[in-house]
C-alpha positions as CSV (number, residue, x, y, z in Angstrom):
1,X,33.5,-6.8,-4.2
2,X,30.1,-8.2,-3.1
3,X,29.3,-11.9,-3.6
4,X,26.9,-11.3,-6.5
5,X,29.6,-9.6,-8.6
6,X,32.2,-12.2,-7.5
7,X,30.0,-15.1,-8.6
8,X,29.5,-13.4,-12.0
9,X,33.2,-13.1,-12.5
10,X,33.6,-16.8,-11.5
11,X,30.9,-17.9,-13.9
12,X,32.3,-15.9,-16.8
13,X,35.8,-17.4,-16.1
14,X,34.5,-20.9,-16.0
15,X,32.7,-20.5,-19.3
16,X,35.7,-18.8,-20.9
17,X,37.9,-21.7,-19.8
18,X,35.4,-24.3,-21.2
19,X,35.2,-22.4,-24.5
20,X,39.0,-22.1,-24.8
21,X,39.5,-25.8,-24.3
22,X,36.6,-26.6,-26.7
23,X,38.2,-24.4,-29.2
24,X,41.7,-26.0,-28.9
25,X,40.2,-29.3,-29.9
26,X,38.7,-27.8,-33.1
27,X,42.0,-26.5,-34.5
28,X,43.3,-29.0,-37.0
29,X,44.8,-28.9,-40.5
30,X,42.5,-27.5,-43.2
31,X,39.8,-26.4,-40.7
32,X,38.6,-22.9,-41.4
33,X,39.3,-20.0,-38.9
34,X,35.7,-18.9,-39.4
35,X,34.3,-22.3,-38.4
36,X,36.4,-22.4,-35.2
37,X,35.5,-18.8,-34.2
38,X,31.8,-19.2,-34.8
39,X,31.7,-22.6,-32.9
40,X,33.5,-21.1,-29.9
41,X,31.2,-18.1,-29.8
42,X,28.1,-20.3,-30.1
43,X,29.5,-22.5,-27.2
44,X,29.9,-19.4,-25.0
45,X,26.3,-18.4,-25.5
46,X,25.0,-21.9,-25.1
47,X,26.9,-22.2,-21.7
48,X,25.1,-19.1,-20.4
49,X,27.5,-16.2,-20.9
50,X,27.9,-13.5,-23.6
51,X,30.9,-12.7,-25.8
52,X,33.1,-9.9,-24.5
53,X,35.1,-9.6,-27.7
54,X,35.3,-11.6,-31.0
55,X,37.3,-14.8,-30.9
56,X,40.9,-13.9,-31.8
57,X,43.0,-16.3,-33.9
58,X,46.6,-15.2,-34.6
59,X,49.1,-17.5,-36.3
60,X,52.8,-17.6,-36.4
61,X,54.4,-14.1,-36.4
62,X,51.0,-12.4,-35.9
63,X,50.9,-11.8,-32.1
64,X,47.3,-10.6,-31.7
65,X,44.2,-9.0,-33.2
66,X,42.7,-11.1,-36.0
67,X,39.1,-12.3,-36.1
68,X,37.8,-13.9,-39.3
69,X,35.5,-12.1,-41.7
70,X,32.1,-13.4,-42.6
71,X,33.5,-14.7,-45.9
72,X,36.9,-15.8,-44.6
73,X,38.7,-18.6,-46.4
74,X,41.7,-19.0,-44.2
75,X,42.5,-22.5,-42.9
76,X,44.9,-23.9,-40.4
77,X,48.0,-25.5,-41.8
78,X,50.2,-28.2,-40.3
79,X,52.9,-26.5,-38.2
80,X,51.0,-23.3,-37.6
81,X,51.6,-21.7,-34.2
82,X,48.1,-20.5,-33.2
83,X,47.2,-18.1,-30.5
84,X,43.5,-18.5,-29.5
85,X,42.1,-15.7,-27.4
86,X,38.6,-16.0,-25.9
87,X,36.5,-13.5,-23.9
88,X,33.2,-13.8,-22.1
89,X,31.1,-11.8,-19.8
90,X,28.2,-12.2,-17.4
91,X,26.2,-9.0,-16.9
92,X,29.3,-7.1,-18.0
93,X,31.8,-8.8,-15.7
94,X,34.6,-10.1,-18.0
95,X,36.8,-13.1,-18.3
96,X,39.7,-13.0,-20.8
97,X,41.9,-16.1,-21.5
98,X,44.3,-17.3,-24.2
99,X,46.4,-20.3,-25.1
100,X,48.8,-21.3,-27.9
101,X,48.5,-24.5,-30.0
102,X,50.9,-26.0,-32.5
103,X,48.9,-27.6,-35.3
104,X,49.9,-31.3,-35.7
105,X,53.6,-30.8,-35.0
106,X,55.7,-30.4,-31.9
107,X,58.5,-28.1,-33.0
108,X,57.9,-25.1,-30.8
109,X,57.2,-26.6,-27.4
110,X,59.8,-24.5,-25.6
111,X,58.4,-21.3,-27.1
112,X,54.9,-22.3,-25.9
113,X,56.2,-23.3,-22.5
114,X,58.0,-19.9,-22.2
115,X,54.8,-17.9,-22.1
116,X,53.0,-20.6,-20.1
117,X,55.6,-20.9,-17.4
118,X,56.0,-17.1,-17.2
119,X,52.2,-16.7,-16.7
120,X,52.3,-19.3,-13.9
121,X,55.1,-17.5,-12.2
122,X,53.4,-14.1,-12.6
123,X,50.2,-15.5,-11.0
124,X,52.1,-17.0,-8.1
125,X,53.6,-13.6,-7.3
126,X,50.6,-11.4,-8.1
127,X,48.9,-9.8,-5.0
128,X,47.6,-6.4,-3.8
129,X,50.3,-3.8,-3.4
130,X,53.0,-5.4,-5.6
131,X,54.6,-3.1,-8.1
132,X,53.6,-4.4,-11.5
133,X,57.1,-3.7,-12.8
134,X,58.2,-6.6,-10.5
135,X,55.7,-8.8,-12.2
136,X,57.2,-7.7,-15.5
137,X,60.7,-8.5,-14.3
138,X,59.6,-12.0,-13.2
139,X,58.0,-12.6,-16.6
140,X,61.0,-11.2,-18.6
141,X,63.5,-13.4,-16.7
142,X,61.5,-16.5,-17.1
143,X,61.0,-16.0,-20.9
144,X,64.7,-15.2,-21.3
145,X,65.6,-18.4,-19.4
146,X,64.1,-20.3,-22.4
147,X,66.2,-18.3,-24.8
148,X,63.4,-16.0,-26.1
149,X,62.2,-12.4,-25.6
150,X,59.1,-11.0,-24.1
151,X,57.1,-8.7,-26.3
152,X,57.7,-5.3,-24.8
153,X,54.7,-3.4,-26.1
154,X,52.0,-5.9,-25.3
155,X,50.7,-6.0,-21.8
156,X,48.2,-7.5,-19.5
157,X,45.4,-5.2,-18.4
158,X,42.8,-4.6,-15.8
159,X,39.1,-5.3,-16.4
160,X,36.1,-3.3,-15.4
161,X,32.4,-3.9,-16.0
162,X,31.9,-3.7,-19.8
163,X,35.5,-2.4,-20.2
164,X,38.0,-4.8,-21.6
165,X,41.1,-2.6,-21.1
166,X,40.5,-0.5,-18.0
167,X,43.8,1.3,-17.4
168,X,46.2,-0.8,-15.3
169,X,48.9,-2.4,-17.5
170,X,50.8,-5.5,-16.5
171,X,54.1,-5.5,-18.5
172,X,56.0,-8.5,-19.6
173,X,59.4,-6.9,-19.0
174,X,61.0,-4.9,-16.2
175,X,59.4,-1.5,-16.9
176,X,60.8,0.8,-14.2
177,X,58.5,3.6,-15.3
178,X,55.4,1.6,-14.4
179,X,54.9,2.0,-10.7
180,X,51.3,1.0,-10.5
181,X,50.1,-1.4,-7.8
182,X,46.9,-3.5,-8.0
183,X,44.4,-3.3,-5.2
184,X,42.2,-5.8,-3.5
185,X,39.3,-6.8,-5.7
186,X,41.0,-5.6,-8.9
187,X,40.4,-7.9,-11.8
188,X,43.3,-8.3,-14.1
189,X,44.2,-10.3,-17.3
190,X,47.8,-11.4,-17.2
191,X,49.2,-12.4,-20.7
192,X,52.8,-12.9,-21.4
193,X,53.9,-13.1,-25.0
194,X,57.2,-14.8,-25.9
195,X,59.0,-14.6,-29.3
196,X,62.1,-15.7,-31.1
197,X,62.0,-12.4,-33.0
198,X,62.8,-8.8,-32.0
199,X,60.5,-8.6,-29.0
200,X,58.3,-5.8,-30.4
201,X,55.0,-5.7,-32.4
202,X,54.1,-3.2,-35.1
203,X,50.6,-2.3,-36.5
204,X,49.7,-4.1,-39.8
205,X,46.4,-4.2,-41.8
206,X,43.0,-4.3,-40.2
207,X,41.9,-7.1,-37.9
208,X,38.1,-7.1,-38.6
209,X,37.6,-6.1,-35.0
210,X,36.0,-2.7,-34.2
211,X,35.0,-0.6,-31.2
212,X,32.6,2.2,-30.9
213,X,34.0,5.7,-30.2
214,X,31.0,7.1,-28.3
215,X,31.8,10.8,-28.5
216,X,29.6,13.9,-28.7
217,X,30.7,14.2,-32.3
218,X,28.4,11.5,-33.3
219,X,25.4,13.9,-33.1
220,X,26.9,15.8,-36.0
221,X,26.8,12.9,-38.5
222,X,25.0,14.4,-41.4
223,X,24.3,11.3,-43.5
224,X,21.1,9.9,-42.0
225,X,21.9,6.3,-42.9
226,X,25.4,6.5,-41.4
227,X,24.0,8.0,-38.2
228,X,21.3,5.4,-38.0
229,X,23.8,2.6,-38.5
230,X,26.2,4.0,-35.9
231,X,23.3,4.3,-33.4
232,X,22.2,0.7,-34.1
233,X,25.8,-0.6,-33.7
234,X,26.4,1.3,-30.5
235,X,23.1,0.1,-29.1
236,X,24.1,-3.5,-29.7
237,X,27.7,-3.5,-28.7
238,X,28.3,-0.3,-26.6
239,X,31.8,-0.3,-25.0
240,X,32.8,-3.9,-26.1
241,X,34.7,-4.8,-29.3
242,X,32.7,-6.5,-32.1
243,X,33.5,-8.3,-35.4
244,X,32.9,-7.4,-39.0
245,X,31.0,-10.6,-39.5
246,X,28.5,-9.7,-36.7
247,X,27.7,-6.5,-38.6
248,X,27.3,-8.4,-41.8
249,X,24.9,-10.9,-40.1
250,X,22.9,-8.2,-38.4
251,X,22.9,-5.3,-40.8
252,X,24.5,-6.3,-44.1
253,X,26.7,-4.1,-46.3
254,X,29.3,-4.3,-43.5
255,X,32.4,-3.2,-45.5
256,X,30.7,0.1,-46.7
257,X,29.3,0.9,-43.3
258,X,32.4,0.1,-41.3
259,X,34.8,1.8,-43.7
260,X,32.7,5.0,-43.6
261,X,32.2,5.1,-39.8
262,X,35.9,4.3,-39.3
263,X,36.9,7.1,-41.7
264,X,34.7,9.5,-39.8
265,X,36.3,8.5,-36.5
266,X,33.2,7.0,-34.9
267,X,34.6,3.5,-34.9
268,X,38.1,2.2,-34.0
269,X,39.4,-0.5,-36.3
270,X,42.0,-2.5,-34.4
271,X,45.2,-3.3,-36.4
272,X,46.7,-6.7,-36.6
273,X,49.8,-6.7,-34.4
274,X,52.8,-8.3,-36.2
275,X,56.1,-9.2,-34.7
276,X,58.6,-6.7,-36.1
277,X,61.1,-9.2,-37.3
278,X,58.5,-11.8,-38.2
279,X,59.4,-14.0,-35.2
280,X,57.1,-16.7,-34.0
281,X,55.0,-15.7,-31.0
282,X,53.4,-17.6,-28.2
283,X,50.8,-16.3,-25.7
284,X,49.2,-17.6,-22.5
285,X,46.6,-15.7,-20.5
286,X,44.4,-16.0,-17.5
287,X,42.1,-13.6,-15.6
288,X,42.6,-13.2,-11.9
289,X,40.9,-11.5,-9.0
290,X,43.5,-9.8,-6.7
291,X,43.5,-10.3,-2.9
292,X,45.9,-9.4,-0.1
293,X,47.6,-12.8,0.0
294,X,47.7,-13.4,-3.8
295,X,45.1,-13.8,-6.5
296,X,42.4,-16.2,-7.6
297,X,42.4,-17.4,-11.2
298,X,38.9,-17.4,-12.7
299,X,39.8,-18.9,-16.1
300,X,41.8,-22.0,-15.0
């Protein structure tokens, strides 16, 4: 990795960290999800980065994948366990970070600490050449030491330029089938999820988060308006996820456009990921750059 690319990763990470911490302080009872998401995204751009995916806000038994609609009325309630997931990029070089906040109560500190401590231990052991199943084993043992379970079908992931999930999976349990080994200069998001439920998530209703499927099939869209809208959406967001509210703001008629393009297979609509037994879920995430001796956290 040359110094120019390295510095872009570092800048993206610093801004993501600042935006995450700024967002934590916004989360209070009766505050709208929408207001928090929009303020964090505005903060990212004001600090000099771009948004690599819509701000994700997942509460209680929802593990991941929810971003508010343009007309969202949801508000935080006292006692909510909130996962706040924030992404930035600088010229396509991505930082991805998340934390868990309990709203105005302190009933689930151990659950929050389980994912936090597991992440710290994973980072201290991550280096080039390590089998990622060993990282998973470390995470699993730490989370279980708190009396909780890791979520077995949510993993960390490698990052490439303009690609949020680039292929390498970092498990949160001892997955002996995963024999992958990170290399020097790989950039990886490590994100343990802990739960008091069953340890598995299932797909639920839509998340309001989309991704363009840029396939050759798009040339066969017959409806001129749909084709024009897809081309405009792809031109704006390309290979990064985007939010329904961004489409409403930029183009209008978002529900009709997104529903039709999703039905045709030209957009992926991410599902909300719900803990299978409705257990509470905590998450903690940092992005790291791998080196021979260990790794460097960009989002601390």
